[in-house]
N, C-alpha and C positions, 0 to 999 in steps of 0.2 A: 656901264649900263646895269641897272638893278634887275634881278630876276623877277619873273612873274611869281605869284605866291606858290604855285605848284612846283616851281623849280628852285625856290629859295632854300638855302641851307638852314636858315633860322626863321621860323614862322612865329610871329609875335601876336599875342592877344593883349589888348589894352583894357584895363578896368579903371576908369576915372570918371567921376560925375561931372566934371567941368568940360563942356563941349570944346571950349577954346584950348584948354590944356591938351585934350585928346588930339585935336587937329595939329597942334604944335608938335606933340610927341610923335604922331604918325609921320609928319613931314621929316623930322630929325631922324627917326628910325629908317624911313624909306630912303634916306640918303646914304645909308651904310651898305657897303657891298655885301651881298648874300643875305640881306635881311628884308623880310616883307611883313607888313601888318596884315593879318588874316581875319581879324575881328576886333570888335570894340563893344564895350558895355558900360552903362552909367550906374548900374545898381547890382547888388550881390546876386539876386535871383536870376536875372538875365545873364549875368556873367557865368554862373555855374552851368546853366543850360547850354549856352553858346560855346563855352570853352570845351565842354564834353563833345559837342557836335563838330568842332573845328579840328583842323589838322595842326594846331599850334603845338610848338615844343618849348615855348617860353611865354610866361604870362607876367605882365607888369601890373601890379596892384597898388592902388592908393588905399590908405586905411580908412579915411573918412569919406563915406559915400552918402548920398542923399537917402538911399534906402539900403539898409544893411551896412556891413563893414568889411573891410579887407581882411581883418584877422580871421573872421569866420570863413572867408573864401580860402585862405591859406590852409586852415585846418581841414576843410572838406577836400581840397585838392591833394593834400598830403596823404589822406586816407584812400583816395581813389586812383591817383596817377603818379607813381613814383618817378616816372621818367620826365615829367614836366618840370622845367626850371622855373622857379618862382622868384620874382624880383619885386621888392617893395620900394616904391618911390612915394615919399610922404613928407609933409611939413611937420609931422609929429615925430621928431627924431630923438627923443630922450633915450637914455640908456635902458630904462625898464621897457620902453616900447620896442626898442631894437631887440632886446633879449626875448620878449614875448613873441615877436615875429619869427625870429630864428628858431625858437622852440616849437612854434606852430608849423614849421616846415619851409620857411623862406630860405632860399639859397643865398640871396644877396639883399642888402638893405641900404638904401640911399636917401639922403635928405634931398628933397625935390629942389630946394633953393640953392643949396651949397654944393651938391654933389652931381649935378646934371652932367657935366663934362665927364666925370669919372664913370658915371652910369653908362653913358653912351660908349665910352672907350671899352668898358667891360663887355657890353653887348657885342661890340665889333670884334673883340677878342674871342668871345664864344663862337661867333659866326665863323671866324677864321679857323679856329680849332676844329669846328665841325667840317669845314672844307678839307682840312688835312686828313681828318678821320674818314671822310667820305671818298678819298682818292683810292683807286684800285691798288691793291697790294701786288707786288711783283709776283707773277705766276698765278694770280687769282683774278684774272680778267672778269669784270662784271660783278665781283664780290666787293661789297662796301661794308665798312665798319660802322656800326651803329652804337658804339660803346658809350657815347656821351648823351644819348637820348635819355 
C-alpha cells in the first residue's frame, strides 16, 4: 500500500506541460513504494510558486514547457533549495543539453522516451534509501536521519 503524501518517504512534484504525460507519470510514480506525487504544474511560473509551497523533496522537470522552460526552473531551484533533488525528463537529450542541465543543478537527467524505466528505478532507489536513512538508529529512538534531503 502506498503512503499518503504526508507519510511518503519521497514527495515528488511534476513539471510537465502535457496533461496526459503528467497523468501517466503520476500513475507510474504512485505505484512505487514510498513515493507520493504532491504537486503538478504545466508552466515555469506556476511550478516555481507551487514547488516552494509544497513539501516536495524531489522535482521532475521537462525542459520544453508551453510557458517558460525547465532549465530556468533548475537554475532557480539550485539557488533557493539545495536539498531538493532535481530530475530532468525530456526528449531533448543531446549531450550539450544534458551538460547544461547538470550545470544548472540537475541531479539526474533522463531521456523521456528511452530512459523511463531507468528513471523510475532510480526514483524507487532514492525512496528506498530515504527509508533506510529514516529508520531509527540503535539507541536513538525517535531520531531520524535527514542526510539525503
